[in-house]
C-alpha positions in Angstrom: 0.1 0.0 0.1 3.0 2.5 0.8 4.5 1.6 -2.6 1.3 2.3 -4.4 0.7 5.8 -2.5 4.5 6.7 -3.3 3.6 5.9 -7.0 0.7 7.9 -7.2 2.1 10.8 -5.6 5.1 10.8 -7.8 2.4 11.0 -10.7 1.0 13.9 -9.2 4.1 15.9 -8.5 5.4 15.0 -12.1 1.9 16.6 -13.3 2.7 19.6 -11.4 6.1 20.2 -12.5 5.4 21.7 -15.9 2.5 24.0 -14.3 5.0 25.2 -11.9 7.7 25.7 -14.5 5.4 27.7 -16.3 4.2 29.9 -13.6 7.6 30.5 -12.2 8.9 31.5 -15.8 6.1 33.6 -16.4 7.2 35.8 -13.1 10.8 36.1 -13.7 12.9 39.0 -15.0 14.1 38.7 -18.5 17.6 37.9 -17.3 16.4 35.1 -15.0 14.7 33.7 -17.8 17.9 33.4 -20.0 20.1 32.3 -17.3 21.8 28.8 -17.6 21.3 27.0 -15.6 18.0 28.5 -15.1 16.7 29.2 -11.3 14.2 27.0 -9.9 12.8 29.6 -7.9 12.7 33.6 -9.1 14.8 35.8 -7.1 13.0 39.0 -8.5 9.9 38.0 -8.9 8.1 40.6 -11.3 4.6 40.5 -13.2 5.6 42.7 -16.0 4.7 40.1 -18.3 1.3 39.5 -17.3 1.2 43.4 -17.7 2.2 43.5 -21.1 -0.2 40.6 -22.3 -2.8 42.4 -20.8 -2.5 46.0 -21.8 -0.8 45.0 -25.6 2.5 45.8 -27.1 3.0 49.6 -28.0 2.9 50.6 -31.7 6.4 51.2 -32.5 7.3 47.7 -31.2 4.8 46.0 -33.4 6.6 48.0 -36.3 10.0 46.9 -35.4 8.8 43.2 -35.0 6.9 43.4 -38.2 10.3 44.6 -40.1 12.1 41.5 -39.0 9.6 38.6 -38.5 6.2 37.3 -40.8 4.5 36.1 -37.7 1.9 38.7 -36.7 1.5 40.4 -33.4 -0.7 43.5 -33.0 -0.9 45.9 -30.2 -4.4 44.8 -29.2 -4.8 43.9 -25.6 -5.1 40.6 -24.2 -9.0 40.9 -24.2 -9.6 41.2 -27.8 -8.1 37.6 -28.1 -9.9 36.1 -25.0 -13.0 37.4 -26.8 -12.4 36.0 -30.0 -11.5 32.8 -28.4 -14.9 32.9 -26.5 -16.8 33.5 -29.5 -15.8 30.9 -31.4 -15.7 28.4 -28.6 -19.2 29.2 -27.5 -20.4 29.0 -31.0 -18.9 25.5 -31.4 -20.0 24.2 -28.6 -23.8 25.6 -29.1 -23.8 23.9 -32.6 -21.9 20.7 -31.7 -23.6 19.6 -28.4 -27.1 20.1 -29.8 -26.6 18.5 -33.2 -24.8 15.7 -32.1 -27.4 15.2 -29.2 -30.4 15.3 -31.7 -28.3 12.6 -34.0 -27.8 10.5 -31.3 -31.3 10.7 -30.1 -32.6 9.9 -33.4 -30.4 6.8 -33.9 -31.1 5.5 -30.8 -34.8 6.0 -30.7 -36.3 7.0 -33.8 -34.9 4.6 -36.3 -35.3 0.9 -36.7 -32.5 -1.3 -35.6 -31.5 -1.8 -39.4 -31.4 1.7 -40.3 -30.1 2.7 -37.1 -27.0 0.4 -37.6 -26.4 1.7 -41.2 -26.9 5.4 -40.0 -24.6 4.9 -37.0 -21.7 3.7 -39.1 -21.9 6.4 -41.8 -22.0 9.0 -38.8 -18.9 7.2 -36.9 -17.1 6.8 -40.2 -16.2 10.2 -40.0 -13.9 9.5 -36.7 -11.6 7.4 -39.5 -10.9 10.5 -41.6 -7.7 12.0 -40.6 -8.0 15.8 -40.0 -5.3 16.4 -42.4 -7.3 15.0 -45.4 -10.3 17.2 -45.2 -8.3 20.4 -44.5 -8.5 21.3 -48.3 -12.0 20.2 -48.9 -13.4 22.3 -46.0 -11.1 25.3 -46.9 -13.0 25.2 -50.3 -16.2 24.4 -48.6 -15.8 27.3 -46.3 -14.9 29.6 -49.4 -17.4 29.0 -51.6 -20.1 27.7 -49.4 -22.0 25.5 -50.2 -19.9 24.1 -52.8 -16.5 22.2 -52.0 -14.8 23.3 -55.4 -12.4 26.4 -56.4 -15.2 28.5 -57.8 -19.2 28.3 -57.7 -20.2 26.1 -60.7 -22.5 27.8 -63.3 -26.3 27.6 -63.4 -26.8 24.6 -66.5 -27.5 26.3 -69.9 -26.2 29.7 -68.3 -23.2 32.0 -68.1 -24.3 32.7 -64.6 -22.5 31.2 -61.3 -24.5 29.7 -58.6 -24.9 32.0 -55.8 -22.1 31.3 -53.0 -20.9 32.7 -49.5 -17.4 33.3 -48.4 -16.9 32.7 -44.6 -13.3 33.1 -44.8 -11.9 35.5 -42.3 -15.2 35.2 -40.5 -16.2 33.7 -36.9 -18.6 31.3 -39.2 -15.8 29.8 -41.0 -14.4 28.5 -37.8 -17.7 27.7 -36.0 -19.4 25.7 -39.1 -16.8 22.8 -39.6 -16.7 21.9 -36.0 -20.7 21.8 -35.6 -20.8 17.8 -36.0 -18.2 15.5 -34.0 -18.4 11.6 -34.3 -17.1 11.2 -31.0 -20.0 13.2 -29.2 -22.7 11.3 -31.3 -20.9 8.1 -30.0 -20.9 9.3 -26.4 -24.9 10.4 -26.9 -26.2 7.2 -28.6 -24.2 4.8 -25.9 -26.2 6.8 -23.3 -29.5 7.1 -24.7 -29.5 3.3 -25.7 -29.6 3.0 -21.7 -32.8 4.9 -21.2 -36.0 2.5 -21.4 -38.0 2.9 -24.1 -41.1 2.3 -21.9 -40.6 5.8 -20.9 -40.8 7.3 -24.2 -43.6 5.2 -25.6 -45.5 6.3 -22.4 -44.9 10.2 -23.8 -45.9 9.2 -27.1 -49.3 7.7 -25.9 -50.0 10.8 -23.8 -49.7 13.0 -27.3 -46.0 14.5 -26.5 -44.2 15.2 -29.5 -40.3 13.9 -30.2 -39.1 17.4 -29.3 -41.3 17.6 -26.2 -40.1 13.9 -25.2 -36.2 14.9 -25.8 -36.8 18.2 -23.7 -39.0 16.8 -20.9 -37.5 13.3 -20.7 -34.0 13.0 -22.3 -32.7 16.1 -21.0 -33.2 15.6 -17.2 -31.8 12.1 -17.6 -29.1 12.8 -19.7 -27.0 15.5 -17.4 -23.8 13.6 -17.0 -23.4 12.9 -20.9 -24.1 16.5 -21.8 -21.2 17.7 -19.5 -19.0 15.2 -20.7 -19.6 16.1 -24.3 -19.8 20.0 -23.4 -16.4 19.5 -21.7 -14.5 17.7 -24.5 -16.3 20.6 -27.0 -15.0 23.1 -25.1 -11.4 21.8 -24.5 -11.4 21.3 -28.4 -12.5 24.5 -29.7 -10.6 26.3 -27.1 -7.4 24.9 -28.2 -8.1 24.4 -31.6 -5.0 26.1 -33.5 -4.5 25.0 -37.0 -7.9 25.5 -38.6 -8.0 29.8 -37.3 -4.6 29.8 -38.8 -5.5 28.7 -42.1 -9.3 30.6 -42.4 -8.1 33.9 -40.8 -5.2 34.5 -42.5 -6.1 38.0 -43.7 -8.0 38.7 -40.6 -5.4 38.7 -37.7 -7.8 41.1 -35.2 -10.1 37.7 -35.0 -7.2 35.7 -33.9 -7.9 33.4 -31.1 -5.7 32.8 -28.3 -3.4 29.6 -29.7 -2.7 31.5 -32.9 -1.4 34.3 -31.1 0.5 32.4 -28.7 2.2 30.7 -31.7 2.8 33.6 -33.4 4.5 34.9 -29.9 6.7 32.1 -30.2 7.4 32.4 -33.7 8.7 35.9 -33.1 11.0 34.9 -30.5 12.4 32.1 -32.7 12.9 34.5 -35.5 15.4 36.8 -33.3 13.3 39.6 -34.4 13.6 41.2 -31.1 17.3 41.1 -30.9 17.4 42.6 -34.2 17.3 46.1 -33.0 19.3 46.5 -29.9 17.8 49.8 -29.0 14.4 48.4 -28.7 15.4 45.0 -27.6 16.4 46.1 -24.3 13.0 48.1 -23.8 10.9 45.2 -25.0 12.9 42.6 -22.9 12.2 44.6 -19.6 8.8 45.2 -20.2 8.4 41.2 -20.3 8.5 40.5 -24.2 10.2 37.0 -24.0 9.4 33.4 -22.8 8.2 35.0 -19.7 5.3 36.5 -22.1 5.1 32.9 -23.8 4.2 31.4 -20.4 2.0 33.9 -19.4 0.0 33.9 -22.2 0.1 29.8 -21.8 -1.6 30.3 -18.4 -4.3 32.4 -19.5 -4.7 29.8 -22.4 -5.1 27.2 -19.6 -7.4 28.9 -16.9 -10.7 28.5 -18.8 -10.1 24.8 -19.2 -9.6 24.3 -15.6 -12.4 26.4 -14.7 -14.9 24.3 -17.1 -13.5 21.0 -15.2 -14.6 23.0 -11.9 -18.0 23.8 -13.2 -18.5 20.1 -14.5 -16.7 17.9 -12.2 -19.7 16.5 -10.5 -21.4 15.6 -13.7 -18.0 14.4 -15.5 -17.2 12.0 -12.6 -20.9 10.6 -13.3 -20.0 10.5 -17.0 -17.1 8.1 -16.4 -19.6 5.3 -16.1 -21.2 5.9 -19.3 -22.2 3.1 -21.3 -20.2 5.0 -24.2 -16.9 4.4 -22.2 -17.3 0.8 -21.8 
C-alpha cells in the first residue's frame, strides 16, 4: 500500500512540475529567464509579462517586430483575443452539443434497428478520416459555400454561377466545420440506448411530440453525458489552432488566443526582437520574452481548469457511461 501511495504521489508531482515551471518562468525578469542553468525559484519576481500581455504591445514595437518577422503580433490587449476565443468556442459548443445530441437521439430511438446500424456506421465513419485529409475540402467549402470547389459552378445552360458565400476571415468559417463530431454522437447514442423505451412510448401515448419527449424526459436524465460532451467540445474548440490559422489569414484581429501564442513563439524564435538593440532592451525589460509566452499560456489554460471545476460532478458520473465501456 505504501508503494502504491508513493507511486501515485510521484505521478501527481510530475504532473505539477510543468505547471510550476510555466508559472515561475512567467514571473521571472528577462535576465533570469535566459540564465543557464535556469533558477528553479525566481530571485526577483515580477509581473511585467502579465501587464504587457493584458495591456498589449506598443505600436512602435509592433512595427519593429514586423520588419524582421512574418508572424503577426498586434498591439491589441489580451481581452480582444480572449473575446475571439470565447465567441468561437461558444458557437462551436452550441452547434456541436445540440446537433450531435439530436443525431444520437434519432439513431437510438427513432429509427428501426436496421437503419439505425447503417446510419450509425455512416456517422461514426467520419472519425476514421484524418483531419489533415479534410483540410483542403473544408477550406474550399468555406470559401464557396455550399460548394466544395475552387469556384462556384455555373447554373446549367447559363453563364451565371450559382450564388455562394465566402466565410473566410469570419467567425462562421471557424464555427461551422466543427458543428459535428462523430465522437460526441458515439457518446450520446451509447447513453440514450440505456434509457428505457417504455418511458418514451408512454410519453408518445400521452400525445407528446418528439421534441417534447427530448426536452422533458431525455434532457433531465442525460445531464452526465451532456456535461462530458460539453467539456470535450470546449477543450477541443478552445485549443484549436490550425484551422483558425488557415481561415483567418487576412483577419489577424480575429485571431484566437492559441494563434497569438504561436505567433509570439515564432517572433521569439526568429530573433525579431534582438534585431534592433535599441528597442531590444526596452521590450525585454517590459516582459516580451519567454516569460510572456508562459504568461499567455497560463491565460490559455485557466478557462479549461474553470470548466473542469464547473462540470466536475457530472464528469465523475459520466465516467460510468456506456459509451466509455
